[in-house]
C-alpha positions as CSV (number, residue, x, y, z in Angstrom):
1,M,-121.7,-94.5,-163.7
2,E,-120.1,-97.9,-163.9
3,E,-119.7,-99.8,-160.7
4,Q,-116.1,-99.9,-160.1
5,A,-114.8,-103.6,-160.3
6,E,-111.7,-104.7,-158.6
7,V,-108.5,-103.1,-160.4
8,K,-105.0,-104.8,-160.3
9,L,-101.7,-103.3,-161.5
10,L,-98.8,-105.5,-162.1
11,G,-95.7,-103.5,-162.0
12,R,-92.6,-102.5,-160.3
13,W,-91.9,-99.6,-158.1
14,F,-88.9,-98.2,-160.2
15,S,-90.4,-98.6,-163.5
16,V,-91.2,-95.4,-165.2
17,F,-94.1,-97.2,-167.0
18,S,-95.6,-98.5,-164.0
19,V,-95.5,-95.2,-162.2
20,R,-97.1,-93.5,-165.2
21,V,-100.2,-95.9,-164.8
22,E,-100.4,-95.4,-161.0
23,W,-100.5,-91.7,-161.5
24,A,-103.4,-92.0,-164.0
25,L,-105.3,-94.3,-161.6
26,K,-104.6,-92.0,-158.6
27,L,-105.6,-89.0,-160.7
28,K,-108.8,-90.8,-161.5
29,G,-109.5,-91.8,-158.1
30,I,-109.4,-95.4,-158.9
31,K,-108.9,-97.9,-156.0
32,Y,-106.4,-100.6,-157.2
33,V,-104.2,-103.4,-155.8
34,K,-100.5,-103.1,-156.8
35,I,-98.6,-106.4,-157.4
36,E,-95.0,-105.9,-157.4
37,E,-93.3,-108.0,-160.3
38,D,-89.8,-109.4,-160.0
39,T,-88.6,-108.5,-163.4
40,T,-85.4,-110.9,-163.0
41,N,-87.7,-113.8,-162.3
42,K,-90.8,-113.2,-164.3
43,S,-94.0,-114.6,-162.6
44,S,-96.5,-116.8,-164.5
45,L,-98.9,-114.2,-163.9
46,L,-96.8,-111.7,-166.1
47,L,-95.9,-114.3,-168.7
48,N,-99.5,-115.4,-169.3
49,S,-100.9,-111.8,-169.2
50,N,-98.4,-110.3,-171.5
51,P,-97.1,-113.5,-173.5
52,I,-95.6,-111.5,-176.4
53,Y,-93.5,-108.7,-174.6
54,K,-93.4,-110.2,-171.2
55,R,-93.2,-106.7,-169.7
56,I,-94.7,-104.6,-167.0
57,P,-97.0,-102.8,-166.6
58,V,-100.2,-104.9,-166.8
59,L,-103.5,-103.7,-165.8
60,F,-106.4,-106.2,-164.9
61,H,-109.9,-105.0,-164.9
62,N,-113.3,-107.0,-165.4
63,E,-111.4,-110.2,-166.4
64,K,-109.4,-108.3,-168.9
65,C,-105.7,-107.4,-169.0
66,F,-104.0,-104.6,-170.7
67,S,-100.3,-103.9,-171.2
68,E,-98.2,-101.0,-172.5
69,S,-98.4,-98.0,-170.2
70,L,-99.9,-95.4,-172.8
71,V,-102.7,-97.9,-173.9
72,I,-103.4,-98.5,-170.2
73,I,-103.8,-95.0,-169.6
74,E,-106.0,-94.5,-172.6
75,Y,-108.3,-97.3,-171.2
76,I,-108.2,-95.7,-167.8
77,D,-109.3,-92.4,-169.5
78,D,-112.1,-94.0,-171.4
79,T,-113.6,-96.3,-168.7
80,W,-113.6,-93.8,-165.9
81,K,-115.3,-90.7,-167.6
82,H,-116.6,-89.3,-164.5
83,N,-113.4,-88.1,-163.4
84,P,-111.2,-85.4,-165.1
85,S,-110.0,-86.4,-168.6
86,I,-106.5,-87.3,-169.1
87,L,-106.4,-87.5,-172.9
88,P,-107.3,-84.3,-175.0
89,Q,-110.9,-84.5,-176.5
90,D,-110.1,-82.5,-179.4
91,P,-108.6,-84.6,-182.2
92,A,-105.9,-81.9,-183.0
93,E,-104.7,-81.8,-179.5
94,R,-104.7,-85.5,-179.3
95,A,-102.5,-85.7,-182.3
96,M,-100.2,-83.3,-180.9
97,A,-99.9,-85.2,-177.8
98,Q,-98.8,-88.3,-179.7
99,V,-96.4,-86.4,-181.8
100,L,-94.8,-85.0,-178.6
101,R,-94.8,-88.4,-177.0
102,N,-92.7,-89.6,-180.0
103,V,-90.3,-86.8,-179.9
104,I,-89.5,-87.6,-176.2
105,F,-88.9,-91.2,-176.8
106,S,-86.4,-90.9,-179.9
107,R,-83.2,-92.9,-178.7
108,G,-79.6,-92.9,-180.3
109,E,-76.9,-95.5,-180.1
110,R,-74.5,-93.4,-178.2
111,Q,-74.6,-91.3,-175.1
112,E,-73.4,-87.9,-176.9
113,R,-76.0,-88.7,-179.8
114,Q,-78.7,-89.1,-177.0
115,V,-77.7,-85.9,-175.4
116,K,-78.0,-84.2,-178.7
117,Q,-81.4,-85.7,-179.2
118,I,-82.7,-84.8,-175.8
119,K,-81.4,-81.0,-176.4
120,D,-83.3,-81.1,-179.7
121,A,-86.2,-82.6,-178.0
122,M,-86.0,-79.9,-175.3
123,E,-86.2,-77.3,-178.0
124,V,-89.2,-78.7,-179.3
125,I,-90.7,-79.4,-175.7
126,E,-90.2,-75.7,-174.8
127,K,-91.9,-74.4,-177.9
128,V,-94.8,-76.7,-177.5
129,L,-95.1,-75.8,-173.8
130,M,-95.2,-72.1,-175.0
131,L,-97.9,-72.9,-177.5
132,E,-99.9,-75.2,-175.8
133,L,-99.9,-74.1,-172.2
134,K,-100.6,-70.4,-172.7
135,G,-100.4,-69.6,-169.3
136,K,-102.1,-72.7,-168.0
137,K,-100.4,-75.0,-165.3
138,F,-101.0,-78.2,-167.1
139,F,-101.8,-79.6,-170.6
140,G,-105.2,-80.5,-169.3
141,G,-105.8,-77.0,-167.9
142,D,-105.1,-75.0,-164.7
143,A,-106.4,-77.9,-162.5
144,D,-106.5,-80.8,-164.8
145,V,-103.5,-83.0,-165.7
146,G,-103.4,-84.5,-169.2
147,L,-101.8,-87.1,-171.0
148,I,-98.7,-85.2,-171.9
149,D,-98.4,-84.1,-168.2
150,I,-98.3,-87.9,-167.3
151,V,-95.9,-88.8,-170.2
152,L,-93.4,-86.1,-169.4
153,G,-93.9,-86.3,-165.5
154,W,-91.5,-88.9,-165.0
155,L,-88.5,-87.1,-166.7
156,P,-87.6,-84.6,-164.0
157,I,-88.1,-87.0,-161.2
158,W,-86.0,-89.7,-162.9
159,L,-83.3,-87.3,-163.7
160,D,-83.2,-85.9,-160.3
161,A,-82.8,-89.6,-158.9
162,I,-79.6,-90.3,-161.2
163,G,-76.7,-88.7,-159.2
164,E,-74.1,-89.6,-162.1
165,A,-76.2,-87.6,-164.6
166,A,-76.5,-84.5,-162.5
167,A,-74.0,-82.2,-164.3
168,R,-75.2,-83.3,-167.7
169,T,-78.9,-82.8,-166.8
170,Q,-78.3,-79.4,-165.6
171,I,-76.7,-78.5,-169.0
172,I,-79.7,-80.0,-170.9
173,F,-82.4,-78.8,-168.6
174,D,-81.2,-75.2,-168.1
175,S,-83.9,-73.5,-166.2
176,Q,-82.9,-70.2,-167.6
177,K,-83.3,-71.3,-171.1
178,Y,-86.2,-73.6,-170.7
179,T,-88.4,-71.3,-168.6
180,C,-91.6,-72.9,-169.5
181,W,-90.3,-76.5,-168.9
182,D,-89.1,-75.1,-165.4
183,K,-92.3,-73.8,-164.5
184,W,-94.3,-76.9,-165.6
185,T,-91.9,-79.2,-163.9
186,K,-92.5,-77.3,-160.7
187,N,-96.3,-77.2,-160.9
188,F,-96.1,-81.0,-161.8
189,S,-93.9,-81.9,-158.9
190,E,-96.3,-80.1,-156.4
191,L,-99.3,-82.6,-157.5
192,P,-100.4,-84.7,-154.3
193,F,-100.3,-87.9,-156.3
194,V,-96.7,-87.3,-157.4
């Protein structure tokens, strides 16, 4: 097992993308130092470590830095193999995880179009949950959280935090219509690191 070097995460407490990386680090049991970034007045650390996009999160490990949350999560999973796997090991399952991620992040130009896209995505997500979970609590298994769990995990938390969207989100995320989604959401929300 590789000796753990110091790990630092440049992020922001309200960033969905930073939170994803924190969940992955906590899931793997990786000790890290969090550096809060002021995204309105970007630090030289951010500008030098992510010079093209100038965005958080950025992970620092062994004198290397990585940006983009999903790239970072893949790095974490590949680097610390001694803990539960986040990414599916089966190539077909890994491909399905990427397809689902793309469905979730489709965006439209107008709010109503976005709502329709979300509803359409929810139909797909519900079907995928039915097919892929098959009675399991998480995409990684009953006890193991996987990549899709981490990618989707921010969604119910973020929506609950937005008071203005409450009425609309209840229509979109109808627990009677999306029973698999509702069950998965409850299971994920109960995880200690969440």
